[in-house]
C-alpha positions, -999 to 999 in steps of 0.1 A, spaced: 575 -32 348 602 -7 358 625 -6 323 662 -9 333 696 -7 309 690 -45 303 656 -42 286 665 -16 267 701 -31 258 689 -57 231 661 -34 214 693 -9 201 713 -37 193 688 -53 174 680 -19 157 714 -14 150 717 -48 134 688 -49 111 688 -12 106 725 -23 87 710 -53 74 682 -37 56 703 -14 35 729 -43 30 715 -68 19 675 -60 11 658 -80 39 644 -66 66 666 -78 91 638 -109 104 661 -139 104 686 -114 131 661 -106 153 636 -130 159 665 -152 174 677 -119 203 645 -111 204 634 -152 214 667 -154 234 678 -125 247 656 -95 246 625 -111 258 635 -135 287 654 -106 302 616 -88 307 604 -123 320 577 -126 293 559 -160 296 573 -189 268 537 -193 260 535 -160 242 573 -155 233 582 -167 203 544 -153 191 555 -120 204 587 -119 188 575 -125 152 549 -99 156 573 -78 173 600 -87 143 575 -75 119 570 -42 134 603 -35 134 608 -39 98 586 -10 94 606 15 96 643 -3 89 624 -15 53 611 22 48 649 39 53 665 8 34 635 15 -1 645 55 3 680 52 1 678 26 -31 656 44 -47 681 68 -46 703 43 -70 676 40 -91 676 3 -78 637 -4 -72 616 -12 -105 583 -1 -90 561 -20 -118 578 -55 -104 570 -38 -65 533 -33 -73 534 -71 -95 551 -88 -58 528 -66 -34 489 -61 -44 494 -105 -38 521 -100 -13 498 -83 8 466 -104 6 491 -137 16 509 -120 45 478 -109 65 468 -149 61 502 -157 63 498 -142 103 463 -153 111 476 -191 104 505 -186 126 484 -175 151 471 -209 159 501 -225 162 519 -236 192 553 -215 197 580 -244 187 567 -250 162 572 -219 143 605 -220 153 612 -257 142 598 -249 107 617 -209 107 642 -230 108 638 -259 85 628 -230 56 659 -211 61 685 -236 57 665 -250 26 669 -218 8 706 -210 22 714 -240 2 693 -232 -29 714 -202 -25 742 -220 -21 741 -241 -53 732 -218 -81 753 -208 -104 775 -174 -100 750 -146 -112 756 -122 -136 750 -82 -123 737 -72 -162 700 -49 -162 670 -70 -163 655 -85 -190 624 -92 -168 590 -83 -188 561 -69 -175 540 -82 -199 545 -114 -183 535 -111 -150 522 -140 -136 550 -156 -124 557 -123 -100 523 -126 -87 527 -159 -78 558 -146 -63 549 -120 -44 513 -143 -28 535 -169 -14 562 -146 -2 536 -128 18 524 -159 37 559 -165 42 562 -134 55 528 -133 83 536 -164 91 574 -160 103 573 -126 111 601 -116 89 594 -89 61 603 -118 30 634 -104 19 653 -135 33 634 -158 3 623 -134 -21 658 -120 -29 668 -156 -46 629 -162 -64 636 -129 -83 667 -138 -92 663 -176 -104 632 -173 -124 625 -134 -130 662 -131 -139 665 -101 -121 706 -83 -107 708 -90 -76 715 -53 -66 682 -47 -83 665 -75 -69 679 -59 -30 657 -29 -34 626 -45 -51 629 -69 -20 631 -42 8 605 -15 -6 579 -51 -13 590 -58 25 580 -22 38 540 -31 24 543 -67 36 556 -59 71 532 -33 73 501 -66 68 516 -90 82 518 -66 120 484 -53 116 479 -97 117 495 -102 146 481 -73 169 447 -84 159 451 -122 162 470 -118 196 445 -90 210 431 -101 242 454 -129 247 465 -142 283 495 -135 295 510 -106 275 537 -84 290 530 -50 295 535 -20 263 523 -48 247 499 -48 217 485 -80 206 514 -103 198 536 -65 194 557 -54 219 555 -17 213 583 -1 234 608 -28 221 592 -11 182 601 21 199 637 13 208 647 -12 181 632 9 152 649 45 162 683 33 156 676 12 125 666 45 107 703 54 110 723 21 98 702 14 67 718 40 41 753 30 53 741 -6 49 732 6 12 765 23 2 781 -7 12 761 -30 -7 769 -9 -38 807 -19 -31 807 -53 -31 806 -78 -57 773 -94 -68 784 -130 -63 805 -125 -28 768 -102 -18 751 -137 -23 772 -158 -5 773 -133 23 731 -137 25 735 -173 19 759 -183 46 739 -158 76 707 -174 64 722 -210 67 736 -202 104 704 -187 118 682 -219 108 708 -242 125 704 -223 149 664 -222 157 666 -259 150 688 -267 174 
């Protein structure tokens, strides 16, 4: 297959967008990547409709790996990654992520797409309806790890199943149930996303291995060329996004995040 400018452009746009989002909102950017991969990048490459959604989910997770790594490093510099919480979330999250990606491999693409849209709409409504949060230092107690473990596992399943890093759902859960301020929640989220996306990507590679109708450069349900083309520019935008996030008021940041999630959820449904 010959690679042209029109094949490269969507992945570069995706990389720039999700790199910024990873830093600014503490998410991997899957809520933007999956629609762009499904409706723009892969159709221009004539990818079979039978595998396009699964390939979008797997490739999204792979692109999130470098994005979340760069975002994590930037948040660490600002002392907003609480490692005790990251560990409590990541260990069950890794198990859940592999479970979710394995389950998704056995479902039809249109059903995955519809479920994805429903989850995003519900998540955004929950964020809109919550009261204004405090930006004070978290009072989270490591002596009560059970809520964090449950959240980590559930978000891991969500991450692997929908091809997302999980930031879109773990941030509101941390804010509401662990009482963590949104800026710190974003730092913890992007660190968690790195571990969850590693395992979720492995799940999509394993479960897509040897499937028919996969395009050239596909490693299971991960398009390796697209991963490289989007991953490189995402590395350079993450730090800029982090710096802008610290200049934005927490409540305003939360509403921007919720509005974005709502728009993408509606688009995936209709």
